[in-house]
N, C-alpha and C positions, 0 to 999 in steps of 0.2 A: 504494500500500500504506500504509494508515493506521497510525501508530505504535500500539504496544500501550498505551502510557500514555494517548494521546488516546482510544483506544477505551474504556479503563476509565473515564476521566473522563466520557465521554458516558453510559456505562451507569450510573454512580453518580448523575449529575445526573437521569437519568430516574427512578431509584429514589427519590431525594429528593423529586422532584415528586410521584410516586405516593403516597409515604408521608405527606408533610407539606404538599403543595400548592405550587403554583408561586410563591406570594407569599413563601415562605421565602427570606431572604437568607443566603447562605453566603459568608463572607469567607475562611475557611481553605481551603487546598488540599484537594480532596475525596479525592485519592489520589496516592501517590508511590512511588518505588522504595523497597523495604524497606531500612532502615538496617543490618540484619543478616540473612544468609541463613536463620538459624534462625526468623525471622518469616515466611518465605516469600519471594516475589519482589516483591510489591507490598503496600502497607499503607495503610490509611486511618485517620486519627484524627478524622474529621469528626464522629463521634458525641460525642466529648469537647467539641468546639467548640460543638456545638448544645445541650449540657446546660443552659446558663443560659437562652438564649432560649426553649427548649421546656419548661423547668422539669421535666425528666425525667432519670432516671439514664442515664448514657451507654450502659450495656449494654442497657437497654430500647430506646434509640434505635437502637443497632446491630442489635438483633433486628428492628426494624421495617424498617430499610434492607434487610437480607438477605431479608426476605419479598418485596421487590419487585426485588431485584438479579438481573439475568439475565446470568450469565457462564458458564453450563454449557458453552458451546461452546469456551471458552478456558481455563478454570480448573478445578482440583479444587474440591470443595465448600468455600466460604469458612469461616473459623473466627473466633471472637471471643476475644480474649485480654486479660488484665489488666482495667483499668477499662472497656474498650470499644473497643480496637483491632480493626479488621477486617483479617485477614491473608489474602492471596491467593497461590496457587501455580499456575503455568502447567502445563497438561497437556503431556506429551512429544509427543503426537500433534499438538497445536496448534503447538508449536515446530517440528516437522518440516515442517508445512504452510507456515509462515511462511518458513522457510529455503529451501524450494523456490521460493517466489515471489521471494525475494531473489536466489537463484542465477540466475534467468531474466532479471533486470532489469539492464541496464547501469548504472543508478543505484543498484543494491543496494536497491531498494524504497523509496528516499527520494524522495517526490514533491516537485515544485516547490511553493512555498507558494501558497495560494489568492489572496492579495491582495498581489502584488509592488508594490514602491515604487520611486520615483525617489530614489536615495540618493547623496549626495556624501560621499566620504571624503577628508578633507584630511590629508595625511601627508607625511613626509620633510622637505621645506622647508629645504634648505640655502641658504646665502648665496652669491651670485655674488662672484667674486674671493677666495673662501676655499675651502679643501679640506674635503670631508666628513670629519668626525671621529667619534669614538666616541659623541659626544652625538647624532648622527643615527641611530645603530644602532637604537634601540628604536622610534622613530617609524616608520622605514622598514619594519622587519620586522613590527611589530604592525599597521600600516596595511594592508600587503599581505595579511596573513592575514585581517583583518576583511573586506576587499574580496572576497577569494576566497570566503569563506563566504557572504556576501550574494549574490554572483553565482551561486553554485551553487544557492542557494535560488530563483533566478529573478528577483531584483531587478535593476533597471536602475541600474548603479553607475557613477558618474563618479569616477575616481581623480584627485584634483587635487594637484599639487605647487606649493604656495604659496611660490615661490622669492623670496628677498630680492634683488631686482634693481633697487632704486630707493632714493633717499634720499641723506643727507649723505655716506655712505661713498664714493659715486661721485665726489662733488665733491672729496673729499680725494685719492682715488686718481688721478683725472684731472689734478688740479693738480700732484701730486707727480711723476707720470710725465712730464708736459710738461717738467719741469725735468731729470730724471735719465735718462729713457729715452723720448723722444718717439716713437720708432718704434713702440712698443707701442700708440700711439693711432691709428696709421694703417695698420699692417701686421699681417696675421693671424699669430698664433703667434710674434710677435717675442720673446716670453718664454714659458717653460713655467709651468704653474700654480704650482709650488713657488716660483719666483722672484716671481711676481705676489703670492703671499701674503706673502713677505718684504717686498716694497715696500709692501704694504698696512699692515703693522705699523709700518714707518718713517713712513708717511704719518699714521697715527693718533698716533704719538708727536709728530710735528711739529705736528699739529693741536692737541694738548693744550698745547703749549708756546709756540706762535708765533701771536700775535693776527693779524698780517698774513696768515699762511697760512690762518687761519680765515676771514677775510673773502674771500680769493680762492676758497677751497673752496666757501663758500656761494654766491658768485657763479656758480661753475661749475655748481652744482645748479640755480640759476635758469635759466641758459642751457640746461641739459638739459631742464628742465621746459617751457621755451618752444620747444623743438624746434630749437635751434641745430644746423645740419648737422654741424659738426665735433665738437661734444659728443656728438651722437647717434651718429655713426660710431664714436667712441672707446668709448662705452657698449656699442654692439652688438658690437664686437670682443671686449671683455672678457667679455660675456655668452656669446658663442659659444664662447670658449675654455673657460670654466668648464663650460658645458653638455656639451661633448664629454667632459670628465673625469668628470662625474656619470654620463653615459650608460654609460661602461665599467663602473662599479660596479653600476648597475642591471641591465645585461646579465648580469654575473656572478651576481647575486642572483636573476635571472629575475623582475624586477619591472617592471611597466608603469605609466607615469604620464602624465598630461596636464599639461604645464607651464602654469601660469596665475600668472605672477609678479605682484608688487606693482604693477609698471608698468601692467599690464592695467587696473587699477582707477583709475589716476590721472585719467582723464577723468570719472570718476563721483563724485569727491570733492565737487565743488560741489553736486551733487544731494543728497548726504548732509546737508550744512549747511542746504540749503533745507528739507528735510523736518523737521529738528530745529527750525529756526526757526519753521516753520509750526505745529509742535506745541507751541510755547511752551516748549521745553526748554532753549534756548541762553541762557547767561548769560555776561557779560564779567567776567573775573577777571584783574587785572593785565595787561590787554591781550589775553589769550587768550580764545578762545571755548570754553566748557565746558558740560558737563551735570553737575549735582550729583547724586550717587548716593544712593540710600536704603540704609542699612545699612553704609556705608563711611565711616570717619573716618580722619584723619591721626593722627600721634603725639601731637598736642596735643588730640585729641578733637573737632576741628572737622570739619564735613562735607567729604568728599573729592570733588573734581571729576574727571571724565574729560575731559581736554583733547582737543578735536577740531580746533582750529586754533591754532597757536602765535601768539605776539604779533607775530612777523615775517611772518605770513601763511602760513607753511608748515604742512604736514600731518604726521601721525605714524602709527605703527602702528595705533592705535585707529581713526583715520579710515579707513584702508585696510581694516581688518577689518570695520568697519561697512559700507563700500561692497561688500565681498566678500559679506557675509551678505545684504545687500539684493539684490544681483545673483543670487545663488544661488537665492533664493526667487522673485524676479520673472521673471528671464530663463531660469534653468535649470529652473524648476518643481520644485525639490527638495522632497520630503516628509520627508526625514530628512537632517540634516547632522551629520557626526561629525568633530570636530577632535581629532587625536591629537598631543599635545605633552607635554612634561614637566610634572610637578605644580607647578613654580614659576610656571606661567602660569595657574593656576586662577583667581586673583583677576582677572587681566586679562580672561579670557573671561566670568567672572561679570558683570563691569562692562559689557562689550560686549553681552552677552545682555540685561542689564537695560535698557540704553538702547534696544535694538531692540524689546523688549517695550513699553516706554513710548511709543515712536513708532508702535506698532501695525504693525510690519513682519511680525511672526511670527503667522500665523493659527493657529487651534486645530488645523488639519490638518497642521501642520509641527512636527517634533520637532528641536530643536537640542541637541546633546550635546557637552560637552567630555570627552574620554577621557584622563585623565592617567596618567602612568607615573612610576616612581621612577628613581633613578640607577643607573648601572652602576658598581660599585665594584671596586677592586682587592682582593687577598687580605688587605690590611692594613685593610680596612673603610673606606678613604677613596675619594674620587672617582678613577676609573681614569685614570692619567696615565703618561707615560714617566718613566724614572728622573730625567731632568733637570727634571721638573715640567711638561713640555709636554703639551697634550692629544693623545692618540693619534690619528693619522690612521686613518680607517676602512679605507683601502686597505691599510695595514700590518697592521691587526688581522686582516683577512680572509686576506691572504697568509700570515700566520704560522699561522693555523688550518689552511690547506691544506698548508703545509710540514710541520707537526707530524703531520697525518694521514698524509702520505706516509711519514714516518719510521716511524710505527707499522705501516703496511702492509708496508713493506720488512722490518722486524724480524720480523713474523709470518710472512711468506713464507720468510724464512731459517730460522726455527724449524721450519716445516713442510717444509723442503727442497723448496719449490715454486718454479717459475719461471713468471713471467707477462711478457707484452709490456709495454714501457714505456708504451704508450698505455693499456693496462688500468690500470696503477698510477696514472697521471696522472688518469684519469677517476674512479677510485674515490676518490682523495685529494680531488679537487674536490668530489664529491658528499658525502663524509663530512665534510670540513672545513667547508664552508659550511652543510651541514645541521646540524652540531653547534652552530655559532654561533647559527643561527636557533632551534633547539629549546631551547637553554639559556636563551634570552631568553623565548620563548613559554611555556615550562613554569613560569615564575614567575608569581605573581599580579602583574599589571602595576602595581598601585598600590604595590608594595613595591620597595625597593632590592634589588639582587642582586649577589652576588660573582661576578666573571668569572674562571673557571679553565679553562684549556685542558685540563688533565689530567682534570678531572671531566667536561667536556662531550664529550671524545673517548673516554671509557671504554666498553667493550663491555658492561658491567654497570650496572644502575641505570636511572634515568629519563632516558635520553639518546637522541639520534638514532641513534647506532650500534647500540644495543640494539634499537630498533624496526626499523631496516633489516635487522639480522641475522635477526629473526623472519620478515621477508618473504623473505629469501634462503633461509631454512630450508625454506619451502614450495616454492620453486623447485627446491631440491635434491631434494625428494620427487618432483617432476615429472620431473627428469632421471634420477634413479635408477630410477624405475619406468616410464620412457618413457610418461608420462601426459600427455595433452592435456586439461587441465581444461575447455576449451571443449566437449569432446565428452562430458562426463558426462551431459548431457541432464537429463531430469526424473525420474530414478530416485527411488523412494520412499526416505525416510530413516528410519533407526532411531537414536533418541537415547535412551540408557539409562544409560551410565556417569556417575558424578557429575561428572567433569571434562568430559565431552561436554556435559552439561546446563548446566554453568556457562559454558562457552564459547558455546554456542548462545544462551543468554539475553543474554549480554553483546553478542554480534553484533547483536542486534535492538534495542539501545538507541542506536545511532548517530544516528538521526534526532532523537531527543529531545535529545541532547547538542548537535547543531548548532543546534536551535531555541533552546536556552538561551544558547549563545554569541552568537547573532545578537541576542538581547535584552539580555543582561547585558554583552556585549563583554569577556568574560574568556576569552581563548584557552587559558589553562592548563587549563581544564576539558576541552577536546578533547585536550590532551596527556595529562592524567591518564587519560582514557578509553582512549587508544591504549596507554599504558603498561600498564594493567590488562589490556587485550586481549592484549598480548604475553605477559604473565605467565600468563594463563589458557591461551593457546595452548601455551606451553612446558610447562605442567603436563599438559595434554592429550597433547602429543607424547611426554612421558616415561612417561605412564601407559597410553596406548592405542596399541597397534601400528596402523600405517596400512597400509603396503604388504603386510605379512604377515598382516593380519586376514582372516578368512573373510567371504564375502558373507553378508548385505547390509551388514555392518559396514564392510567395506573401502570401498565406494562412499560410504557416509555420512561416513566419516572423511575421504575425499578431498574431498568437498564442503565439510565444515567447514574443512579446511585451505585450500582455494581461497577460500572466503568470508573467512577471516581475512586472507589475503594481499591480496585486493581491497579489504577495508575499511581495512587498513593503508595501502595505496597511495593510496586516496582521502583518508583522513584526513591523511596526510603531505603530499599535494599541496595540501590546503587550508591547511596551514601553510607552503606554499612550499618543500617539501622533496622531492627526488627519491628514488626507490628504485633498488636495484641488483639485477641478476639473480644476480650472484656477488660475493663479497667476497674 
């Protein structure tokens, strides 16, 4: 089922070719969703954009377009407004036909894309021997959402977790543990992850203050890099322990990832240097191997290098990221690579991408994108931290959301004098609490900072997950109250006449376009806004149009509209990584 917008674009392009010839270049969008319902459902300002190249008044151009525009099967007669806008209003009969097709399709009429790609989404990326904290929240949630949408479209998506499992921090930790808790280097789970994090902090402090400890730590790194059995065993134990803790959080959040840590690329680093040297990009600066970048300068205004091998022969994050990019293109055959990190890493990725372009690793058929996001802030507008100034553990943040959601549910049940099984309350709290955290993040423009507020995200009113889930539950209530099996509604003809019915029907048919936009622009908040508006339009329809008590054929039409709303909400929320509930 082709989207209405794509159908209109095709019809407009044909009309433009017929009116002005196929040589005409049109850079402006030929048609889009109307900015205001008073202008109809769709609107084109292409006549205004063509006024200068055609040297004609826009209204005259619009008249010529309409002479060749064939939309009688889906629209009322188009009108020209103002200086030359073309306004289009969909026919109710066409809407009914589209909704019937949507009702009969498990994918709600949303076809897989014609040209699927091999896509790699790099997200989450915690560090071994450290606990996941609030700083990992956005990358993890946003990355999962983008992966879900691209997968739903039919793309072949590889979800990569670029875990920090290599480097100097392991030399520090292994050296320190060998002194204070050697059993942790030979015995599985000799420490819990919280203790391991505490030891890591002490090791870092020691490293900063003790030169002898620095030397020992660096030597431990060399032994690890050279495959020393004892060092390798200690490293593997530390990685396994962290990995198990990460897995618990990913399971709670219903997120799947393929771990591909920094250590994976260690054998490939030498090839990176060889390629850069062969391309004539390597320069020695103060003993380090560097690539000097175009458009980047240091604070003194001198050209800024990207160091790819330190003076002591060691490698760094940039080298690993270059190796990863090279491997993803050559070995993984990626056509699109999306890196999801905080905005503070924008320069780093711009530098890595520049080097990769100059060494000609990135063919024209491959798109490489850094997808930055802003900070999670407390209600004081500062970076979200505990009262003692510590970074908040992600485990604690998620548990608090579920606990608060359970408190809200128990209060509501008491107010309604309602009794539910403990299992029901626990399940609802889990779905609402975790869904609220995800939705609060995804509903923000990812490039902006946002204020984290449990009260706002758990509210039953407003642009929140509970509001969306409640709209879904409302439809299930119609089913229970009327003993309706929505799957048995069949292909009954629909009657769409009331203003709130028309508004809801038109909005339901825009889901495919929204998903296409998000897949291109990588802004999940657009899907959130669509679902919020869908919930609002459904609630207006529900308040203004009787469903179960309506006469036929209105009753069946309204049941179909209700079912399509619920199915669209369920699909949309699932693409955000959020579950729905049959009851709340």
